[in-house]
N, C-alpha and C positions, 0 to 999 in steps of 0.2 A: 658912321657905318658900324664901327663898330660897337657900341653901345646896342644898336637895333638887331644883330647877331648875340647880344647874352641875352637881353633882353626876350625872343625869338624860345632858345635854349630854357632861360626860365619857366616862358612858360610852357613849352612842352613838357619839361619834368611833372609839372604841377596838373597840366591836365592827364596826364599819365598815374601819378596818383590816386587822382580821383578817380579815372577810368575802374581802377586796383581796386578801391575802397567800393565801389556799384558794383562793378560786375559777375562778383560771385553772391548776390542773391535771383538775377536773372537768370544766369548760365541754371543755379541747381531748378529753379522754376523749369525751364526749358527740358531738363534731364528728366526732370518728376515728370514731367510733361510724356514726352518722349517714350519714359519706364513705363507710364502709366500705359498712354496708347496701345506699345508693344506688348504690354498684358494681357490691355484688352480683346487683340487681337490672339495672342496670344490664348487666350482662356476662348473666344469665338471659336476658334479653331479646335482647340480640348472638345468642347462642348461637341462640335459640327463630327468627330471623330468617335465622341461617348454615343451621342443621338443613333449615327448611322450603322455602330457596332451595338447595339441594342436592338434595330431595326432588323440586323444581319441576323442577332442571337435567335430576335423574335422568329427569324425567317428559317435560319437552320430549327430549329423546334417547331415547327410543322411541318420542314420534311422530314424532319423525323420521326415524325405520327405520323405519316403518309406513309412515310416506308415501314415501319410495324404497322400498322393499315393491313399497307397490301403484304408485305410479309405474313403476315395473320392468315389473310386467306389464303396465301401460294403453302403454309406449313400445312393449315386446313385441310385441303386438298391434298397432301403426303400424307397426313394422317385418313383421309380415308382411302387412298390406295391402300394404306396400311391394313387397315379393318377389313376391307374387301378381303383382299389378299389370306387373311388368318383366317376370316369365316369359308372362303373359297375352300383355301388346301382342308379345310376340317372336314367340307362336308362332301370333300373327292373332287370336285369340280363341278357338283351341280350346284351352287350358286349361282343367279341369275339376277339381273339389273331389277326388276320389277318388284321384289322381294327387299334385294337390301335397295332403295328407294323409296319404298314407301312411305308416305308420312307418319313421322314418327318412329320409323323403323330405325333402323346401323346408321347408316350416312344421314339421317336428319338429325342424329345424334352429334355429330364430328360438324357435320359442315350443312346449313342449311339450303330446305329444298327450291327459299325461296328467291336464292341465287339463281336457279336454273342454269348451269353450267353443264356443257353437252358431254356427255358420258358416254362411254363406248368399251366394251367388248371385244376385242381381240386375240383370235385361235394364235396359234401357231405360224400359221401359213401367212395372217397378214389382211385376212379376210374378216369383217366387219361379223363379231357371230349376235350380240345384240350392242344398244342401243338405246339413249334416250334425251330428252330437249333437244331433237332436233340436230341432232351428230351427220352430217352428212362425212357423203365417204369423200368426197375436196380437200374436207378439214381432215382427214385421215392419213395423209399420204405417211406413213409410219414405218413404212418397208424397212427402211434402215435404221431407226431407232427399233424394230423387230429383231434385223437382226444381232442387234450390240447384244438387248435384253438377250439374245439365248446362246450367245455364245459367250458371258459373265454371269456366273449364278453371285451374285450380289446382291443383296434384300432391302438395296435404298432404293429410292425413288430417282429417275432422270427426271431433269428438270429441259428440257428446251431451253436453245436461244430463243428468245422471241422473235416470232415466222408472220410476213403478209401472207395472208391466201390469198391467189390470184381470183378466185371465182368472185369472194362476197369483197372484197378490200378490206376484209378486217385483220388488225394486230394481234394473233392469238400464243399463247404458250400451252405448250403438253408439258403434264407430268403423265406419266407410265408409271409402273411397277410389274416386274416379274412375276408372273403364277408357273408356279409346279403343277403338279401332279402327285401321286401317293407314291411315286418314283423317286419323286426328287427331280427329277426331266422339265425342260421348259414345256407351257403349257397354253403361254399367248401372258397377255398382259393386259390388265387395266388404263386406260388412259381418259383424260381428263382433261379440256379443254376451254381456257379462261382468258375471257376477251379483257385483257387490260384495260376497258373503258368504267368497268367496275370498280377503279381503284379509284377514280377521281369523279363516278356519278356522287360520293357521298358528300355533296361540297360543304354542306355547314358544318362537318363534324370538325372541319379546322378553323372557324368560326374566323375567316379571310373577309375585306375589304368587299367591296362589288365591284370594284377595280382589281383584282388578287387574282393568280395564276397559279396554277398546279396542272407538273407536266411530270411522267416517268418517259425517261430516257432511254434506249438501247444503245448506245454507244460504238456497239462491233457495225448492227443494220441501218447507222445513226433513221431509227425509228424514234418518231414521237408520240404518246395521245396525253392533251391532257387538253385543261380547260380555262379560260382567258378573261374572265368575267361570264357573259349568262354562253359562252362559242366553246363550242368541243371541235379541236381539232382530231385528227391522226394522218399521219403519214411522215413523210421527211420535212421537219422543221430545221430553224436555228440551230447549228451544234451551241453548246456552249463551251467555254473556254474560262480559265483561270484568274482573276481580277490582277492584274499585275503591277497598276498605274498606282501615285499617290493619290491617299485617300481613300483606296478600299482596302477592304479588310481582308487577313488570311482564309476565308472560308465564303467569301464574298465570288460569286460568278457570272460572266457576263453572259447575254445570245451572242455570238454571231451580227446576228442581223433582229433589228427587234420587233416582238410580235406582234404590237398596235403603238398606240399612241403614248400611250402611259409609259411613264419613264416609271420603274419599278425597282427593288433591290430585292437580290435573288440571293437564295441558298441551296445546299444542294446535302445531301445522303445519301453513300450507296451501299446498294443490292449486293453482294460479290457472289454471292452464290447464286442470282436470279439472274443476271449478266446485266441490270439493271441499275438507276441512278433515277433518287427521286429531287423535284426541283419545283418552289417552292419563290415564286414571288409575292411582293405586298407593297402595294400600292407606297413613291417617293414622297409624294404631298402628305401623306395620311402621318408619316413618323417626321417629315423634317419639318412641320409646322411651327409646334411648339418651340422647336431653337431658330426659325426662323423672326418667331413673337421675343426671344431672348434677345438677340441683336438687336433686334432694332432698343428695345428697352437699354440697352450693355451701353447704346452708341451716346443715347438721349442724355445720359446718364454724365457717362463721361465727358460727353459738349457744356453740360451744365459744371463739372467738375473742374474743365478747363477754363472756365469765363472766371470760374470762383480764383481759383489759383492765379490767375494773372490780376485778378483785382488785389489781393489780396496781398501779392508781389510788388504792386506798385506803392501801396501804402506801405511796405515794410520797406522798402527801398530810399524812403522820402526818410522817416527817423532811426533806424539803427543798421546803418552799412554794413560796419563794425562788431558790429556785438553779432549779426545778424554770417556774419561773417565764418564769428571763432564757431559756431554756438554749430554750424553746420560743418565745419571743420573734425570738432570731438565729438558730430553724432555719425560723419564715412567713418573716423576712426575708431569708435564703439561699434557698427556696425560690420566693417571689415574686420576685428576681432571676435565680435559672434561669429560669423559667418563662418569664419576661420573652424573655429571652437567646433560649430552644431555640423559642418563640413567633414569636417574629421573621424575616421575611423572610430579613435580612444574617446570612453571618457574625459573631461578634465576636470579636474576640482581644486577652490582654493581653500584653505582654511587658514584662520588664526589663530593661536592659543587662548586660550581661558582658561585663568585662573581662579582658584577659588578664594578663600578667607588664609590660607597657608601662605599661597604667594607660589603655590606649587602650580605648574600645567596640571588641572584636572580634564580639562576636556577640549574640542578644539571646534571654533565656530565655521561654518558653513557659510564663507562671504560669497562663491558664486561657481558655475558649475553649468553643462549642457545639457542639454535633454540625452542626452548618450548615455553619461555616467545616471541622470536620472531614473536609469533606464533598467542598469544595472542594477541601482538599490533598489528599485524596486517601488521607491515615491515616484511623487511630482513634483517639480523642480521648484516652485511657490513654495513646495512642503517645507523642503529641505534648507532652502537659504534663509542665511537667521538664524536657524535652531543649530543644537550642538549635536554633534554628526555622531558619537557615541550613546547618547542618549535614544537619537534619536537610529538608530545601527545599530545596539548593542552586541548584537552577534559576533561582529569584527573586532570585539577588541579582546573577543577567545583566539582570535588566530595570530595575534601578536600582533596589529596592525599600529594600535595606538603605542607599544616599544619601540617601532621600526622608525616612526616620526617623531618620536623622541632625540633618539640615535643620531638621525639626518640634523636637526636642531644641532643637538648638540658638535657635531662632526664638521657642520658644512660642509658635507661631503654626498654627495647625488647616490640614487639608489635603484637599480634595477631586478627583478626576477621573475618568476615566476611561485603562483601559489595557489594550490587545491582548500577548496572549499567546500566544507559538507555540514550542511546544519541539516537537525531533524527535519521529517518531513520532507528535505527536496533534493532534490537531484546534485549529484558530484559536481561540479563547476569548478574549471582551473578560470585563473586569470596572471595575465603579465601588466607590470607595474613598475612604473615610475614614481621614483621621491626626491624632487629638486628643494631644499632649503630656500626659505625668502626671508626678511625680514618679522620675526615674529611670527612664523608659521612655514608653510609647506606648499609645495602646488603636486597633486596628485595627477601622473595620466596611466587610464586603465583601461586591459581590450581583455574581452573574453578570450579565449582560445580552448572553450570545449572541444569543440567540433573538430578542432585540428590532435589536441588532445588523442582525443576517443576515440580515431582515424589510425594514430598513431599504436593506440593498445590493441584496437579492430586487427592490425595490420601485424602486431606481432602475435597475436591468437594467433591469424589467419596462417601465420607460417610453423606456429608449433602445431594445430592440427595436419596441416602439409605433411609435416615431418611425422608427425603419427601415423596417417594413412600412410606413407609410404614405407613405414618401416613395420605395418603388419600387412600388407598385403603380401600373398605368397608367392608373388612373382618377384624374380631379380632384376632389379631396377638398380643403374648408378649412372651418374655422369659425368661426360667429363667436358676439359674446357678444350678446344681446337683454335683459342687465339693464337697468336703469335709470341707473345710475353710469357704466356703460362700453358703453351703445348701439352698435350699430353696427360695433366695433373686433374688426376681423380677427385671429384666436390661432392658426390654423392655417392654413400651405401648403402642397402639398407638389411637389415637382419637378415631376411631373405638369400639375400646375397653373401651372407655369412654365413649361414645353415648351408648350400651349394656347394661354396668353393673352399671353404674353410680360411678364405681370410676374413680375420676380423676387419673394423669401421677403423680404429685404432693404426693399423697395420696401413689402411688402403689409401684414406681421405689425405687430400693434399700432398698425396707422394705423385710422381711422374709412373706414367701406367708401363713405360720398359725396365723402370728399374725394378719394379715389383712383379711382374707374371715373369713366366716362360717363355721361351721360343714357343708358337704357335699357339699357347693359351686361346681358349673361346670366345672370350671377351676383349684380347688385343692384339690388332692387325692395321699396324701400319700403313699400309696400301689401303685399305677403304677407309680409314681417316681421309685420307688425301684426295681419294677419289671421291669422298659426300663433302668435301672442302671445297673440289673444285666443281662439285657435281652436286647441288644441296636434294637430295632424293629420298624418301624411303627406301631401307635394305630391309628385307625379308629375307632370312634366311634358315629354311624350316626344320635344319637338321647339325648341330654340329657339335661336334664329340670331346665332351672335358675331361678331359685328362690328368692325375693328382697324386704326389707319390702317397702309399702310404694307403690309398683308398682308390676303391670302384669306380670305373669307367661311368658314364653318363650321358645323355643326348640333350640341346638344349637347344628347344626353336627361339631365337632373338630374331630382335623386329631393332634397327636402329634407328633413329628421326634424329635429324637438322632442326637445331632449335638459331633462329635468325636474330641478328640485330634491327634494326633501324634500317639498316642499307642492304637489306637481303644478302648480307653474309652470313655464313657459318660460323656461329660462334660458340655451341656446345655441343654436345653431342649423349643427347638422352641412346640407353642400352636398354631395353625391357626382353627377359628369356626368364623362358618357363621348361624344368625339369621334365622331357617327354620318355625319359626313358621309359616307363612301367609303359605307357602308352603301345613305345612300340614293343617290348615282350607280348603287348596283346596283343598286337597285331600278326608277329611270328606266329603268338600257340594258333589264333584262330588258321590263320594257312596251313600249320599244324593239322589241328583237328579239319580243314578241310581236302587234307589229302589222306590224310586218315579214312574219313566218310569213301574218299572215294577207292579206295583198296578194300573198303569191309565190301561194298557193293561187287568190285571186281572178282572178289574171293569166293563171292555168292553162287552156288550150284546151281541155282534161277537166273534164267534169263529176265532183265529187269529191266522196263524202259517208263518214261515218265512223258505225259503229254499237258496240250495247254488244256483251257476251256474248248479247242475249237477237234480236240483231238490229232494237232499237229502233235508228231514226235520231238521233245527237245533233248532226251537224254538215252543213251542204252548203256549195259554192262559189258562187259568183255565176254561172258555169256553165252549173251544175245549173240554177241559179230561171231561166237563159234555156232551157237546150234546154227543161226541161218544165213553165213556168210557175207552179211551184208557188212560195211566199215560204220562207224558213228555218223561219218559225213552222209553216208549213205542210206544212212536209217530216220535223218530227220525232215522233219516236216512229214510229208505221209511217205514216204520211199520206204520204210517199215513193213508198208499194208503188200510190198512184194514177195515179201517170205511166206507169207499164206498160201495156199492153195485155191487158186480162183474160187471153186465151188463152196469154202470155208469164208470168201468174204465177205458173206449178208450176216454173218454172226458178226461182226462189230456193229451192223446198225442197231440187230437184236441187245446190245449193249448198252447202248448209250438210249435207247429208250428207256432199257432197263433202270438205267442208276440216275435217269433224271427222276426217278417219280419213288426207288427203294435204295436205302442204303446199305444194303447189302451186297457181298463183293457176287461180281458176274463171273460163274463159271461155264466154260464151256471143253468140249474135244476138238480139235482141227490139226489138219495137217498143214506141216509147213517143210517150205520146199528150199533147200540147200544151194547155193549158186550152182554149182559144181554139178545138180542134178539130183543128188536123193533128197528123199525125201524120209519125214519123223513123222511121229502122233507127237500130240504135245499137249499138255492140260495148261488153259490161257485162261486164267484170273486177274481180271479187273475192278481196282475199286476207286469212286469219287472221292475227288479230293475237295472238299464242301466248306466254304469259309461265307457263315455270318446265313448258312442252308441254302447258301447258290455255288453252285459247281465251280469251281474252277481251276480245276484239271483233273487229271487220271493217272490212275499208279497199277502197271499190270503186268506180274509176269507169267515167262513160258517154261515149263517142265518140260522134259525132253522122256515120253513113257510110254517109248516105242517098246522098251525093254519090260514095261510091266502089261502092256499089253500083248508081248509074245508070251509073257509070260498066264496070262489067264488063259488064252489059248491053249498051250500046253496042260494046262490044269487037267483040261479035261482029257487026255491021252494020256498025263503020266503022275502019279500024283507026288510019285519020288523025286521025279524034275521039280516038281511048282515044289515042291519041299526047302527041296537045296538051291533053289533064286531065294524063297523066300528067305531064308536062316543066311541068306550072303546081303539081300538091303539091311541098309540103319536105321529102316524105319519097324515100329511093330507094326505085325500083321496078323489076322483074324480071318474068319470064316465063321457066320451060322447060319444056321438050315431057315427054312419058315415060321419056325417051330422057337425059335431063337434061341438053339441051341449050338455052344460052339463046337461045329466040326472038324477044322482047322486053328490052328497058333503057329508060328514060326517060333524060334528060340529068342530073338528078345518079347517076345509078347510071354512066354515061357516064363523066362526069367524074371518077369516083373510083375508073376503072382506070386510063381515058385519060395519069394522070401517068405509067404505067411503061408508053406507048407499047402497051398489048396493045388489041387489038379483040376484044369478048367474044363476038360475034355471034357463034352458028356452035361455040361451045366447049364444049365439056362441062365440068362443075362439076367435073369431077374435075383437068383439064386445068389452069384456073384458079388451082385454091386447094393444088394437089399433094396427095399418094396421106398424106400424114401429115394434113394438115387435114379434108381427105375422109372420112378413118373418125370423127372426128368429127361431122361432118354428114350421115352415109349414113342414121342410124336417126333422124332429125328430118324426111330428103329422102321415106323409102321412109313414114314414117305420115301425110305429107302426099298421097305417091299412092296407099296406102291408102283416101283418104277424110277424114282430119283434119285440121281446121283449126288449127295450129300458133302460139304466140308464145312466143319465148323469148328472156333476155339471154345479150349476148354483148357482149366486152371487146375493145379493140384500143390496142395501145401499139405504135404501125408507127411512130412519126412522135416517141417517148421523150413524146406526151404521154395519159395512159390515155382514153378516149372507152368512153362505154357507149352500147350502141345496143338498139332494140326491135327484133327479128325476127321478121315474120310469114309463116308459110306456108300459104296460099288453094287448097284443091286447086279443078282446074277440070275441067267435068263435061261429056262429050259432048254427042252430039246424042241420045243417048237416056234422058239425066238421069241417069247410072246408073253409066258407068265413067268410071275419072277418063283422061285424057288430057295432063294435066301439072298447072301448079302456078306460081300466082304469088307473088312473093317483094315482099314491105314491108319496108322499114329505116331507124328514124327515132333519130335522136341525142337518147337522153336523159340525155345529160350531166350539163345542170344540175338535173335535177328527181332523178339519181341523190344528188348530189352536195349537196340541198339533205336527200332524205330522212335522210344520212348527217348533215348536222347535227341533225337532228329526232330519229335518233335518238341520237343522245351527248349531248341537252340532255334526253333521256326517260332517260337511265341517271343521272341525277343528283337522289341525296335533298335533296329541298328545304331542309328545318332544318337538316343540318349540312354540306352542299356535300361531302359523300362520296360515293362510288359507291352507288346502289339495291339493289335485289334483282335488276333486271332486267339491270343493268352487272354486276353479281356472275357469274352465272349464265353470261353471254357470258363474263366474264372464265376463270371457272373451266372452263369449256368446253376454249376458247384452249391454257393453260394446261397440264390434262393431254394435250393432243394434244400441246403441244411435250415435255413431260417425257417421254410415249410413245418420240417420235420421239427424242431425243436423249443418254436416259438421265438424265438430272437429274434430285435427288431435287427433291422440292416436299415443302410444309407448308401445312395448314390450319389456322387458328385460329376454336370457334365460339366465340363470350364473351356474356355478359350484366352487366346489375348488379346485384349484389345487394344487395339490400332497397332498388329502386326505388319499389317500390308505395307505401311508407309517405311517400317526399318527397315524390308526389305527395297523395296523402291529407293530408298532414300541408301542406303550403304549397303547393297546387295545381300545377296544368297548367301553369304561367309557367313558376314554378322548374323544376318537371319537364323543360321543354324546355331550360331555359338550363343545366341540368344534364348537357343530353344532347349539346348543343354544346361546353358546355366539358371530356367525357367525349370528346366527338373529337377536339378538336383538343390535348390532352394524349395523349389514343392515338396519335395520329400525326408527332406530335415524338420516341416511344419508337420511334418506324421508320423503315425504310430507305426511302430515296427511289424506289426500282423495289418495293418491297410495294404492294399493293392492300387499301386500306382499303375496308367498304362499312358497310352498314346497313341490315340486313335491313327492318326497323320492327318500332316500340317500342324495348326497352332491348337488343336484337339484335343486333349484330357480328360480324365474320367479317373476316379476315386471307389474303392469298395469299401467299405466301414462294418467289420460284421460284428455281431454284439454290442449293440452300442448300448446303451442303459437306459439312455433318454432322447430324446428326442432333439435336446437343445445343449445336447453331447458335440452331437453332427455339427448343428449352426453356428456355435461356437470356433468349432473346426474351421466352417468357411468362410468364418468371420476373422480367425487369425490369419489364414489365406490371402482372400485379399489384402487386408491391412500390409502381409509384407510383400508382395507384388509392388507398392507403391514406392517401395526404395529405391534408387537408380540402379542399373545397372551400369560394370563393369569390362565394354566388351574390346580388347585393347586398343586402350586408349578412348577407346568412344563411348561418351555417359547417354544411354539410352533409358529413357522414362516409358512403363506404360504402366495396365495396370489388367487386373485380368477381373471374366462376369463368368458367377456360378450359379446353377441351376440345381437343386437340390430335391432328389424324391426318396419316398420311403417305400418296406418292402417287409409284411411280416409274413402273410400268406395270402390263401387267396390263388384264381386261373390265370394269374396277370403273370404275360410271358417275357421273358426276357426283353425283347425289343421293345415290348410294351413298356417297360419301368423305365429303359433306357430313352424313348420319345420320351415320358412324364418328366424326364431332368432337361434334354433339350428343351423340351415348351417353356419350361421355368428358366434355362439359359437366354431365352430370347425375350421374357418379360423382363429379366433382368438387366438385358441392353438396354431393353425400350424405355429401363427409366432413366437410362442414365449410364452405363457401365459401371466399374469399377462399384461394383455390391451384389448379392445374391440374393436368391427371390426359393422359400422351400412351401414343401408343399404338406397339406396338414396330414401328418401322424398314421397309421392302420392304428384302432384298437386293441388293447394285448387280447390272448388266444389260448388255451391250453391248447400245449401242442400233443399231437398222437402220434405214437412210434407204431410199427407192422417189423415183424422181425423179420430178420434175412434167411434166405436161403441163398446153399453154396450152389458151386457150379457141378456140372457132371466131371465127371473122372477114367470114363472108361475111355 
């Protein structure tokens, strides 16, 4: 029994040893077959995904072509409306559709008439004024569109969301553009209706198979127009969704319900501006047939290889089981080493020392390496193995690698370090390498760390740039820590902070704020820091007093911004401050000037009032209140009319009619009724305030002439009484008879001419002032002798100081109260009033936001510059510009940032020009530049290009970076009958061309040719 047990144990051990000898080869065969089949399935799946990816890419390309084709037609329609608008407004609204759409005409040049798109001209009331190509009123439900275009003066076209016309069942897209009349007011719209079926009718353009499908989808309205095979469909069709299941591509979409029985691969292209999505589907069978053939071929090859492997394994198992196992183990070990080496991020190199005839190591033989190191060396792996390393790569000997290898072999210690490589003709590289000693050689591992080193260098450069930027900003910038371990520590203190506060950076940075700054310091408030720590919000303090010992006070506008860590907790506080002392002083001076102007008007001996363009009173002075008994509140609006006698109120209608057609001051004698019942005679004078040729308001004066009128009546009774009264008057008074002989003058008049020893009485006006000056006065004298009361101004610079006088000619009627027997002269010095008017006019010509000249000042300056240019023959230039994409800045950041952008834009604009050039802001984001005495047109064009380039730099606005550009229209003038508004319109049209060319550029007109300037002598003004 025991012997049987021993024999069974021996048999078991022998069978196990035999099995171990023969098992490796079949196991290897099974593994090989499994790996082969796994690789086969993987390759099939890769090819399937690649084939499907190519199909999706092809479909996506066709969708892009469809989108570009449809977008091209829509853009062409946009260009057609833009061209019609331009020609419509050039012709003053006379252009009609038949002329615009005739074959070979304007529309045919941008939009082929063969498309036969319905077109209509809609007036401002929404009525179809003209139409073409069967434009039906049912299609033109454009009431809301007309209202939108009327409310917004935008020059861009409006594309409607695709709509379904209930009458025709057609899916339509409206393209509309606003039309203006000569005054820039809304006059209607040009509307083009596009049936999206025109985008899918041109089926052959996409080169699709017969079973392909193309569609245009409106996701909002769930409308689709498309073509599948030969079938065209319109209406609500299946919606598409992104393919999220395995095997689908990222750009692939699938319909929720199939269009037909043909499986297709779909992709899309969005058209966001038109609310459309272009979708193209190609038949799945046409793209996957090649894959199916490859899959069948791979399967038969794999089956044949399987049979061959099984046959070979069967033979080898009988002859060399042990040798096969040993070779397989060695192969597996080598494969694992190769896989580890090739899969590493490092390059691996094994070197063996090579000795020359002297026995010294002169080079190293490349025993083995991985592909990554061969790629780093720039040579093929097969070319390097067995070769001498430094003979193949001699440049590496120059950086000391050969010596480092010898050092490692001698010391037996490994080395790892970084090395910078700079070879001629190559960009610098950095390597991190390790050298490990081997028997008679070394092993080297290397990694390319160029990107990391470059990133580190770039970070250092960025930090240096940021520090330089902070140091050179004109704003005070500081940063403090509010972390528990460093609360109040100052980290950043720029040069502007040193200049404004007097504290140096060495004194501040790294110190605690409470230890540096005194109590109440404008940049240190522990309560605000704790409040921001508890509630991280931006704090904006417009004015904070900064008092420093030994220095004048200043005011700071400070903004504190919390800087948060990853857990949204305040870690630092950024403080940005601006010295607003000068601005506050200017505001105070402006208030003082306004108070001074009010005091001057209240001190005037004349009752003064100002009205708007409707004639409604907006201001009266104290003298007006005294004359009429009406307070300023009571006189506002039409209340001041109550001060006039009812019979004299018709004078106001005459005044308005006169001032609408004439720039002369309206004069009238009226009766005024005081609220206490007394009546006075007053001289009413009204002048129109004209802005760009339009009446923008009125200015009037009321002078109490009751005393003067009584004096004139008393003159007939007593000459002595008249002289007494006249001599007491502050004005110069005289009387000339019908022969223009002086018969009376008061003492002021006598003193005027007594300085020259002239006895005026009995002299004629011609003998007193001379023939030349009398020729200027004679028209006024004749009008006075014809019975007309005249008031005009004259200027006298005889003593070297110019004086302005208000001269009044009052005709004197005879006893019959009909014939004129002479006229009275009243001459009053109004030099202070004229100077005040000039000062007020200058104040009225400055833009309050930017400090530039406003529209009124620009209009006056342009007129003067054109007159000077025409007189001396010098060339002048006018630039009209605006800010590109200004509205998105206002909409995104608010009007405060928009105003600051306008001010910063104005400052940068002024820095690019000469001191003699005039820069004006017309309103909004529109600016003009007047350049006088331009030597050559190229100089003005160079300045325009300089301005365009200057405005491309970003604008830093209170922590907000804004990037905009500008477009410029450049016009020239030398002489001719061109009016200022016509020259401005030329520049405006050139600005429109610059914007149409893509913005951020300028367009210049052809300059006029040179002329010889004609000068005419000037005549002095009358001095009587």
